[in-house]
C-alpha positions in Angstrom: -49.1 -75.9 -6.3 -51.5 -74.2 -3.9 -49.8 -72.4 -1.0 -51.4 -72.7 2.4 -51.0 -70.9 5.7 -50.1 -73.1 8.7 -53.2 -74.2 10.6 -51.5 -73.9 14.0 -50.3 -70.9 16.0 -46.7 -72.0 15.6 -45.1 -70.1 12.7 -41.9 -72.2 12.7 -42.2 -75.8 11.5 -40.6 -78.6 13.5 -39.2 -80.2 10.3 -38.7 -78.7 6.8 -37.8 -80.7 3.7 -36.6 -78.8 0.7 -35.7 -80.2 -2.7 -35.6 -83.8 -1.5 -34.7 -86.3 -4.3 -34.0 -90.0 -4.0 -32.7 -92.3 -6.7 -32.4 -96.1 -6.7 -30.0 -96.7 -9.5 -31.7 -95.4 -12.6 -35.1 -95.1 -10.9 -36.0 -91.6 -9.7 -38.3 -92.2 -6.8 -38.5 -88.6 -5.5 -37.8 -85.4 -7.3 -37.5 -82.0 -5.6 -40.0 -82.8 -2.9 -40.7 -80.2 -0.2 -42.7 -80.6 3.0 -43.2 -78.7 6.3 -44.4 -80.4 9.5 -45.8 -78.1 12.3 -46.6 -79.0 15.9 -50.2 -79.9 16.6 -51.0 -80.5 12.9 -51.9 -83.6 11.0 -50.4 -83.5 7.5 -51.8 -86.2 5.2 -49.6 -87.5 2.4 -51.7 -88.9 -0.4 -51.0 -90.2 -3.9 -51.4 -93.1 -6.2 -49.3 -96.3 -6.1 -45.8 -95.4 -7.1 -46.2 -91.7 -6.2 -43.3 -91.8 -3.7 -45.2 -91.9 -0.4 -43.4 -94.9 1.0 -40.0 -93.6 -0.1 -40.7 -90.2 1.6 -41.7 -92.0 4.8 -38.4 -93.9 4.7 -36.5 -90.7 4.1 -38.2 -89.2 7.2 -37.4 -92.4 9.2 -33.7 -92.4 8.1 -34.1 -95.8 6.3 -33.3 -94.3 2.9 -31.0 -91.2 3.1 -32.0 -88.6 0.5 -29.8 -88.4 -2.6 -30.1 -84.6 -2.5 -31.9 -81.7 -0.8 -31.9 -80.3 2.7 -33.7 -81.2 5.9 -34.0 -78.6 8.7 -35.1 -79.4 12.3 -36.3 -76.3 14.1 -34.3 -74.2 11.7 -31.1 -76.1 11.8 -29.9 -78.2 8.9 -29.6 -81.9 9.9 -28.8 -85.2 8.3 -31.0 -88.3 8.5 -28.4 -90.9 7.5 -29.9 -93.8 9.5 -32.9 -94.6 11.8 -30.9 -93.6 14.9 -30.5 -90.1 13.5 -34.3 -89.8 13.1 -35.0 -91.2 16.5 -32.5 -88.9 18.2 -34.2 -85.9 16.5 -37.6 -87.0 17.8 -39.0 -88.6 14.7 -41.0 -91.8 15.4 -42.4 -93.9 12.6 -45.1 -96.6 12.7 -44.8 -98.7 9.6 -47.7 -100.5 8.0 -46.5 -103.9 9.3 -46.4 -102.6 12.9 -43.3 -104.8 13.8 -44.9 -106.2 16.9 -43.9 -109.4 18.7 -47.1 -111.5 18.9 -45.8 -113.7 21.6 -45.1 -110.8 24.0 -47.5 -108.8 26.0 -48.3 -105.1 25.6 -45.7 -103.9 28.2 -42.9 -106.0 26.7 -43.7 -104.7 23.2 -43.6 -101.1 24.3 -40.3 -101.4 26.1 -38.6 -103.9 23.7 -35.0 -102.9 23.5 -35.5 -100.1 26.0 -36.3 -102.1 29.1 -36.1 -100.3 32.5 -34.0 -101.6 35.3 -30.3 -102.3 36.1 -29.6 -106.0 36.2 -33.2 -107.0 36.9 -36.1 -105.7 34.9 -38.3 -103.1 36.7 -41.6 -104.7 35.6 -43.7 -102.5 38.0 -42.4 -99.2 36.6 -42.7 -100.4 33.0 -46.3 -101.5 33.6 -47.2 -98.2 35.3 -45.7 -96.2 32.4 -47.6 -98.3 29.9 -50.9 -97.7 31.7 -50.2 -94.0 31.9 -49.4 -93.7 28.2 -52.5 -95.7 27.2 -54.7 -93.5 29.4 -53.3 -90.4 27.8 -54.3 -91.8 24.5 -57.7 -93.0 25.8 -56.8 -96.4 24.5 -59.2 -99.3 24.9 -57.0 -102.2 26.0 -58.3 -104.4 28.8 -55.0 -105.6 30.1 -51.4 -104.7 29.4 -50.4 -108.3 30.2 -52.4 -109.6 27.3 -50.2 -111.1 24.5 -50.4 -108.9 21.4 -51.6 -111.9 19.3 -54.9 -111.8 21.2 -55.6 -108.1 20.4 -57.8 -106.8 17.6 -56.3 -104.9 14.6 -57.2 -101.5 16.1 -55.7 -102.5 19.5 -52.5 -103.7 17.8 -52.3 -100.3 16.0 -52.8 -98.6 19.4 -49.8 -100.6 20.8 -47.6 -99.7 17.9 -48.5 -96.0 18.2 -48.0 -96.0 22.0 -44.6 -97.6 21.5 -43.6 -94.9 19.1 -44.3 -92.3 21.9 -41.7 -93.8 24.3 -39.2 -91.0 24.5 -41.8 -88.3 23.7 -41.0 -87.7 20.0 -42.0 -84.3 18.4 -43.1 -86.0 15.1 -45.0 -89.2 14.6 -45.2 -90.7 11.1 -48.1 -93.1 10.5 -47.9 -95.3 7.4 -51.4 -96.5 6.4 -52.6 -96.9 10.0 -56.2 -97.9 9.0 -55.4 -100.3 6.2 -57.3 -103.6 6.6 -59.2 -102.3 9.7 -63.0 -102.4 10.2 -65.2 -99.4 10.8 -65.0 -99.5 14.6 -61.3 -100.1 14.6 -60.7 -97.3 12.1 -62.6 -94.9 14.3 -60.4 -96.0 17.3 -57.2 -95.2 15.4 -58.5 -91.9 14.1 -59.4 -91.0 17.7 -55.8 -91.8 18.6 -54.6 -89.4 15.9 -56.8 -86.7 17.4 -55.2 -87.3 20.8 -51.7 -87.0 19.3 -52.6 -83.7 17.8 -53.9 -82.5 21.2 -50.5 -83.5 22.7 -48.8 -81.1 20.1 -47.1 -83.8 18.1 -46.6 -83.1 14.4 -48.3 -86.0 12.7 -47.6 -87.3 9.2 -50.4 -89.5 8.0 -49.9 -91.6 4.9 -53.2 -93.0 3.6 -55.2 -94.1 0.6 -58.5 -93.6 2.4 -59.8 -90.1 1.6 -62.6 -90.3 4.2 -59.9 -90.8 6.9 -57.8 -88.0 5.5 -60.7 -85.6 5.5 -61.8 -86.7 9.0 -58.5 -85.8 10.7 -56.1 -83.9 8.4 -55.3 -80.2 8.7 -53.3 -80.2 5.5 -53.3 -82.5 2.5 -50.0 -82.9 0.5 -50.3 -84.7 -2.8 -47.5 -86.6 -4.4 -47.6 -87.6 -8.1 -44.8 -89.3 -10.0 -42.4 -88.6 -7.1 -43.1 -84.8 -7.1 -45.2 -82.4 -5.1 -48.6 -81.9 -6.9 -50.6 -80.0 -4.4 -50.6 -78.6 -0.8 -54.1 -77.9 0.4 -55.8 -76.8 3.6 -58.1 -79.7 4.4 -61.0 -77.4 5.3 -60.9 -75.7 1.9 -60.3 -78.6 -0.5 -62.9 -80.9 -1.9 -62.7 -84.6 -2.5 -62.7 -84.0 -6.3 -59.8 -81.5 -6.0 -57.7 -84.1 -4.2 -58.5 -86.8 -6.7 -57.7 -84.5 -9.6 -54.3 -83.7 -8.1 -53.6 -87.4 -7.5 -54.5 -88.4 -11.0 -53.0 -85.4 -12.7 -56.4 -84.1 -14.0 -55.5 -80.5 -13.1 -53.4 -77.6 -14.1 -50.2 -77.7 -12.0 -46.4 -77.8 -12.3 -46.3 -81.6 -12.9 -49.0 -81.7 -15.6 -47.5 -78.6 -17.3 -44.1 -80.2 -17.3 -45.6 -83.4 -18.8 -47.4 -81.4 -21.4 -44.2 -79.5 -22.4 -42.4 -82.8 -22.7 -45.1 -84.2 -24.9 -45.1 -81.1 -27.1 -41.3 -81.3 -27.4 -41.6 -84.9 -28.5 -44.3 -84.1 -31.0 -42.3 -81.3 -32.6 -39.3 -83.7 -32.8 -41.3 -86.3 -34.6 -42.7 -83.7 -37.0 -39.2 -82.5 -37.7 -38.1 -86.0 -38.5 -41.0 -86.7 -40.8 -40.6 -83.5 -42.8 
């Protein structure tokens, strides 16, 4: 695995994962995965289907506690046993399905479950905070009182990202944010990611789209068969290098381990036939 130097001026990561493994019964979804997330940096997590990307996202979100390994937040070991633990630490996750209420407007979606006001809702304050947050993100939404059902795909993603920023998290995890979006809407979301980086959030971007990854990522972390299979500085890695790491067509720890396993099986078969 290629070692890279952090692309930010901060030497200490916000979050460090070491030796993270996750089993579902007999299925080993993650094996000895390590990951560092720095402030003001976009880390792209890429890999083929079944590589463990979604499982890693859910470990970060506290949905699936890790079976083994350690997680450190600003140098202190912590536990992500549930989503509340992750939220309290400042880890916000935007899942691919967005989890928006189509019948509610933008303001109601942003503050759903976290409404302001004692007794009566403070609609004015919530609307002002919504506009302030959207302006910080340079979001293109004509009215915050528009039902979410009437928004475009890019605007809906904007609402989901803005909602994740309520409470000012230090880390924002984005799971396939540009999936099923058109060219203009994808550009809008990538622009949002740039604004998140400028605000010094640590961003984890899970994506299958290599063009999006190369457009905004500072580092590219490759997962293959539930293991780390590359950690590259985005400015120094080619598209071909990333694809080689994703498919296993490269010399690295995972491919060597697979080769050793194959050689062991071959020798065993030869011993049985002799």
